N, CA, C and O of each residue as an XYZ file, in Angstrom:
440
protein
N     -89.681    208.784     38.210
C     -88.848    207.996     37.334
C     -89.342    208.257     35.914
O     -90.536    208.395     35.649
N     -88.368    208.318     35.024
C     -88.722    208.564     33.598
C     -88.783    207.204     32.840
O     -88.354    206.160     33.332
N     -89.298    207.288     31.719
C     -89.431    206.037     30.853
C     -88.029    205.451     30.540
O     -87.878    204.247     30.334
N     -87.044    206.313     30.511
C     -85.668    205.792     30.164
C     -85.079    204.871     31.276
O     -84.141    204.109     31.038
N     -85.652    204.971     32.466
C     -85.152    204.051     33.593
C     -85.881    202.769     33.619
O     -85.461    201.904     34.388
N     -86.955    202.516     32.857
C     -87.686    201.289     32.888
C     -86.892    200.093     32.563
O     -86.948    199.116     33.310
N     -86.142    200.092     31.485
C     -85.339    198.928     31.178
C     -84.403    198.481     32.319
O     -84.299    197.296     32.637
N     -83.719    199.489     32.927
C     -82.884    199.109     34.069
C     -83.568    198.553     35.238
O     -83.081    197.644     35.910
N     -84.812    199.157     35.504
C     -85.533    198.624     36.693
C     -85.995    197.182     36.437
O     -86.023    196.356     37.349
N     -86.386    196.876     35.073
C     -86.748    195.493     34.781
C     -85.513    194.606     34.942
O     -85.624    193.494     35.458
N     -84.425    195.041     34.543
C     -83.108    194.202     34.701
C     -82.972    193.954     36.210
O     -82.612    192.854     36.630
N     -83.261    194.979     37.023
C     -83.078    194.813     38.470
C     -83.996    193.783     38.978
O     -83.603    192.955     39.800
N     -85.254    193.794     38.508
C     -86.235    192.783     38.934
C     -85.709    191.362     38.666
O     -85.737    190.473     39.517
N     -85.239    191.219     37.447
C     -84.812    189.877     36.966
C     -83.559    189.388     37.742
O     -83.491    188.229     38.150
N     -82.557    190.304     37.938
C     -81.363    189.852     38.614
C     -81.657    189.574     40.117
O     -81.300    188.518     40.641
N     -82.288    190.508     40.765
C     -82.484    190.326     42.254
C     -83.412    189.184     42.543
O     -83.186    188.404     43.468
N     -84.465    189.081     41.748
C     -85.387    187.943     42.009
C     -84.735    186.608     41.615
O     -85.134    185.599     42.196
N     -83.755    186.501     40.671
C     -82.930    185.374     40.335
C     -82.248    184.938     41.624
O     -82.282    183.767     42.001
N     -81.619    185.920     42.299
C     -80.960    185.684     43.628
C     -81.948    185.156     44.650
O     -81.623    184.267     45.437
N     -83.125    185.692     44.637
C     -84.085    185.384     45.704
C     -84.608    183.949     45.524
O     -85.189    183.436     46.480
N     -84.444    183.213     44.314
C     -84.926    181.918     44.142
C     -84.178    180.924     45.017
O     -84.677    179.823     45.252
N     -83.014    181.276     45.497
C     -82.257    180.383     46.369
C     -81.708    179.107     45.613
O     -81.593    178.018     46.174
N     -81.400    179.323     44.370
C     -80.925    178.228     43.580
C     -79.408    178.201     43.258
O     -78.951    177.561     42.311
N     -78.660    178.938     44.109
C     -77.216    179.029     44.018
C     -76.752    180.269     43.303
O     -75.544    180.504     43.296
N     -77.570    181.068     42.716
C     -77.189    182.310     42.131
C     -77.134    183.420     43.106
O     -78.195    183.874     43.534
N     -75.957    183.919     43.515
C     -75.833    184.809     44.674
C     -75.515    186.199     44.179
O     -75.216    186.417     43.005
N     -75.592    187.159     45.136
C     -75.234    188.560     44.765
C     -73.939    188.671     44.139
O     -73.756    189.483     43.232
N     -72.924    187.823     44.612
C     -71.571    187.798     44.040
C     -71.566    187.413     42.550
O     -70.629    187.734     41.819
N     -72.661    186.698     42.105
C     -72.637    186.247     40.707
C     -73.233    187.354     39.794
O     -73.183    187.220     38.571
N     -73.759    188.371     40.332
C     -74.422    189.477     39.460
C     -73.334    190.167     38.693
O     -72.207    190.310     39.166
N     -73.701    190.618     37.438
C     -72.735    191.396     36.577
C     -72.322    192.629     37.354
O     -73.134    193.269     38.021
N     -70.994    192.958     37.248
C     -70.384    194.130     38.045
C     -71.071    195.413     37.644
O     -71.286    196.266     38.505
N     -71.457    195.616     36.287
C     -72.147    196.792     35.862
C     -73.468    196.935     36.549
O     -73.822    198.036     36.972
N     -74.213    195.867     36.676
C     -75.521    195.825     37.413
C     -75.320    196.245     38.836
O     -76.007    197.152     39.306
N     -74.404    195.623     39.547
C     -74.110    195.992     40.935
C     -73.869    197.403     41.138
O     -74.474    198.013     42.019
N     -73.042    197.950     40.396
C     -72.694    199.353     40.516
C     -73.875    200.260     40.311
O     -74.137    201.180     41.086
N     -74.601    199.961     39.207
C     -75.776    200.750     38.859
C     -76.904    200.628     39.936
O     -77.584    201.615     40.216
N     -77.098    199.452     40.523
C     -78.088    199.169     41.486
C     -77.699    199.862     42.818
O     -78.562    200.426     43.491
N     -76.423    199.818     43.190
C     -76.013    200.592     44.346
C     -76.221    202.063     44.214
O     -76.639    202.740     45.153
N     -75.905    202.593     42.947
C     -76.147    204.027     42.659
C     -77.662    204.364     42.874
O     -78.024    205.372     43.481
N     -78.490    203.480     42.348
C     -79.963    203.645     42.480
C     -80.441    203.681     43.961
O     -81.121    204.582     44.452
N     -79.997    202.599     44.585
C     -80.460    202.521     45.989
C     -79.906    203.471     46.965
O     -80.597    203.917     47.881
N     -78.603    203.809     46.780
C     -77.989    204.892     47.627
C     -78.755    206.186     47.418
O     -79.004    206.951     48.350
N     -79.129    206.407     46.133
C     -79.892    207.638     45.861
C     -81.252    207.630     46.492
O     -81.761    208.678     46.890
N     -81.877    206.410     46.597
C     -83.202    206.388     47.246
C     -83.058    206.805     48.738
O     -83.936    207.480     49.275
N     -82.006    206.419     49.363
C     -81.768    206.667     50.812
C     -81.001    207.994     51.109
O     -80.795    208.381     52.259
N     -80.607    208.639     50.032
C     -79.879    209.901     50.181
C     -80.981    211.014     50.691
O     -82.088    211.149     50.169
N     -80.551    211.691     51.662
C     -81.440    212.698     52.244
C     -82.656    212.188     53.037
O     -83.485    212.959     53.520
N     -82.719    210.872     53.145
C     -83.816    210.232     53.870
C     -83.753    210.581     55.311
O     -82.757    210.241     55.949
N     -84.761    211.255     55.911
C     -84.777    211.701     57.287
C     -84.680    210.637     58.351
O     -84.279    210.930     59.478
N     -85.044    209.382     58.018
C     -85.043    208.320     59.031
C     -83.758    207.491     58.914
O     -83.651    206.525     59.669
N     -82.792    207.759     58.067
C     -81.608    207.059     57.911
C     -80.425    207.938     58.306
O     -80.234    209.048     57.808
N     -79.602    207.350     59.276
C     -78.416    208.153     59.712
C     -77.515    208.449     58.524
O     -77.379    207.628     57.618
N     -76.920    209.593     58.534
C     -75.928    209.923     57.392
C     -74.821    208.884     57.412
O     -74.301    208.485     58.454
N     -74.480    208.456     56.143
C     -73.431    207.431     56.075
C     -72.685    207.611     54.725
O     -73.231    208.008     53.696
N     -71.450    207.293     54.837
C     -70.551    207.227     53.600
C     -70.360    205.740     53.301
O     -69.875    204.994     54.152
N     -70.728    205.319     52.129
C     -70.576    203.847     51.714
C     -69.388    203.802     50.775
O     -69.209    204.673     49.924
N     -68.569    202.752     50.952
C     -67.555    202.513     49.965
C     -67.222    201.023     49.760
O     -67.249    200.233     50.704
N     -66.920    200.672     48.551
C     -66.434    199.322     48.330
C     -64.920    199.331     48.118
O     -64.362    198.351     47.624
N     -64.294    200.353     48.461
C     -62.836    200.599     48.342
C     -62.464    201.216     47.078
O     -61.290    201.539     46.899
N     -63.369    201.417     46.161
C     -63.054    202.072     44.829
C     -64.072    203.228     44.609
O     -63.665    204.273     44.101
N     -65.311    203.096     44.950
C     -66.364    204.100     44.773
C     -66.935    204.494     46.129
O     -66.828    203.785     47.130
N     -67.544    205.666     46.091
C     -68.113    206.231     47.377
C     -69.586    206.665     47.040
O     -69.862    207.244     45.989
N     -70.453    206.367     47.938
C     -71.891    206.793     47.897
C     -72.166    207.360     49.254
O     -71.483    207.098     50.244
N     -73.227    208.169     49.240
C     -73.769    208.770     50.510
C     -75.216    208.417     50.649
O     -75.978    208.332     49.685
N     -75.571    208.211     51.939
C     -76.991    207.901     52.121
C     -77.370    208.658     53.388
O     -76.496    209.211     54.055
N     -78.633    208.693     53.726
C     -79.174    209.240     54.923
C     -79.387    210.716     54.920
O     -79.139    211.400     53.927
N     -79.831    211.185     55.998
C     -80.217    212.625     56.214
C     -78.956    213.486     56.050
O     -77.833    213.034     56.271
N     -79.194    214.778     55.643
C     -78.149    215.668     55.390
C     -77.377    215.948     56.651
O     -77.971    216.160     57.708
N     -76.048    215.955     56.558
C     -75.182    216.280     57.713
C     -73.956    216.927     57.081
O     -73.650    216.774     55.899
N     -73.277    217.663     57.963
C     -71.973    218.252     57.493
C     -70.924    217.243     57.071
O     -70.184    217.383     56.098
N     -70.935    216.186     57.921
C     -69.943    215.012     57.578
C     -70.716    213.760     58.001
O     -71.372    213.734     59.043
N     -70.622    212.738     57.171
C     -71.268    211.422     57.458
C     -70.901    210.960     58.873
O     -69.733    211.067     59.247
N     -71.820    210.465     59.655
C     -71.683    209.870     60.920
C     -70.885    208.628     60.922
O     -70.008    208.454     61.769
N     -71.161    207.731     59.983
C     -70.684    206.428     59.862
C     -70.047    206.207     58.430
O     -70.539    206.706     57.418
N     -68.987    205.470     58.429
C     -68.429    204.993     57.126
C     -68.692    203.451     57.089
O     -68.286    202.688     57.966
N     -69.388    203.075     56.024
C     -69.706    201.611     55.950
C     -68.831    201.129     54.654
O     -68.869    201.699     53.563
N     -68.099    200.069     54.939
C     -67.159    199.553     53.964
C     -67.410    198.043     53.752
O     -67.716    197.307     54.689
N     -67.271    197.624     52.510
C     -67.346    196.252     52.175
C     -67.449    196.023     50.751
O     -67.561    196.968     49.971
N     -67.415    194.724     50.341
C     -67.501    194.437     48.900
C     -68.786    194.960     48.303
O     -69.788    195.104     49.003
N     -68.765    195.237     47.050
C     -70.044    195.848     46.333
C     -71.196    194.895     46.512
O     -72.291    195.373     46.808
N     -71.056    193.549     46.358
C     -72.255    192.700     46.569
C     -72.871    192.728     47.963
O     -74.086    192.603     48.114
N     -72.014    192.895     48.993
C     -72.458    193.021     50.332
C     -73.227    194.345     50.510
O     -74.328    194.368     51.060
N     -72.590    195.496     50.008
C     -73.398    196.729     50.109
C     -74.712    196.713     49.362
O     -75.710    197.280     49.805
N     -74.689    196.046     48.207
C     -76.035    195.877     47.511
C     -76.945    195.069     48.240
O     -78.121    195.426     48.311
N     -76.536    193.968     48.822
C     -77.436    193.169     49.636
C     -77.986    193.850     50.739
O     -79.178    193.700     51.004
N     -77.198    194.642     51.471
C     -77.697    195.413     52.610
C     -78.687    196.482     52.129
O     -79.792    196.563     52.666
N     -78.334    197.281     51.161
C     -79.176    198.306     50.648
C     -80.571    197.821     50.111
O     -81.599    198.488     50.227
N     -80.498    196.596     49.516
C     -81.660    195.978     48.918
C     -82.489    195.231     49.884
O     -83.548    194.728     49.506
N     -82.052    195.114     51.199
C     -82.723    194.277     52.177
C     -82.661    192.807     52.102
O     -83.483    192.063     52.637
N     -81.596    192.413     51.380
C     -81.444    190.938     51.161
C     -80.317    190.386     52.039
O     -80.172    189.167     52.130
N     -79.532    191.218     52.673
C     -78.541    190.761     53.680
C     -78.546    191.726     54.816
O     -78.901    192.895     54.668
N     -78.139    191.213     55.984
C     -78.263    191.951     57.153
C     -77.001    192.939     57.477
O     -76.944    193.593     58.518
N     -76.112    192.965     56.579
C     -74.960    193.871     56.701
C     -73.832    193.331     57.505
O     -72.905    194.082     57.812
N     -73.843    191.998     57.892
C     -72.810    191.400     58.696
C     -71.596    191.269     57.896
O     -70.553    191.060     58.516
N     -71.553    191.354     56.641
C     -70.341    191.293     55.797
C     -69.749    192.692     55.535
O     -68.859    192.837     54.697
N     -70.254    193.745     56.270
C     -69.770    195.075     56.161
C     -69.189    195.504     57.450
O     -69.493    194.943     58.503
N     -68.336    196.514     57.382
C     -67.759    197.053     58.627
C     -68.294    198.546     58.690
O     -68.377    199.234     57.673
N     -68.629    198.974     59.871
C     -69.090    200.335     60.211
C     -68.144    201.029     61.045
O     -67.879    200.529     62.138
N     -67.594    202.108     60.692
C     -66.660    202.912     61.522
C     -67.326    204.229     61.915
O     -68.008    204.844     61.095
N     -67.136    204.671     63.165
C     -67.811    205.865     63.582
C     -69.127    205.733     64.158
O     -69.719    206.735     64.557
N     -69.691    204.454     64.244
C     -70.969    204.231     64.760
C     -71.479    202.886     64.298
O     -70.741    202.098     63.705
N     -72.755    202.625     64.574
C     -73.403    201.347     64.102
C     -73.818    201.510     62.702
O     -73.964    202.617     62.183
N     -74.025    200.284     62.038
C     -74.588    200.258     60.676
C     -75.938    200.855     60.752
O     -76.770    200.398     61.536
N     -76.207    201.901     59.940
C     -77.500    202.518     59.908
C     -78.665    201.465     59.551
O     -78.518    200.528     58.767
N     -79.785    201.753     60.216
C     -80.999    200.880     59.986
C     -81.654    201.498     58.688
O     -81.792    202.715     58.565
N     -82.020    200.658     57.801
C     -82.649    201.024     56.556
C     -84.113    200.677     56.616
O     -84.479    199.586     57.053
N     -85.008    201.648     56.154
C     -86.430    201.290     56.080
C     -86.615    200.320     54.903
O     -85.725    200.183     54.064
N     -87.740    199.669     54.849
C     -88.052    198.722     53.760
C     -88.134    199.517     52.462
O     -88.521    200.685     52.457
N     -87.754    198.847     51.336
C     -87.973    199.556     50.066
C     -89.380    199.665     49.620
O     -89.650    200.243     48.567
């Protein structure tokens, strides 16, 4: 990580820990720009990961790829951006997502 990424990572800490407090601020309350950037970041962390099945993630408007390299993703995971973020960040179990072509990939802890 470069120094230019530090402000965004701090923003991530503030937003996600605000959700973690359990005071009524949910993933759905996060700013849309933050949600998109955090999904970009987390999908990138799992992209090419040998322990994660190849998957195509979509919120209906954007597409991300995660998991080990494959000619074609094994699974397509679809759902609202906050649900995708919650699953990628380990804050939701993925029950708000649909997986086509297989089961929802298991993600290692961050």
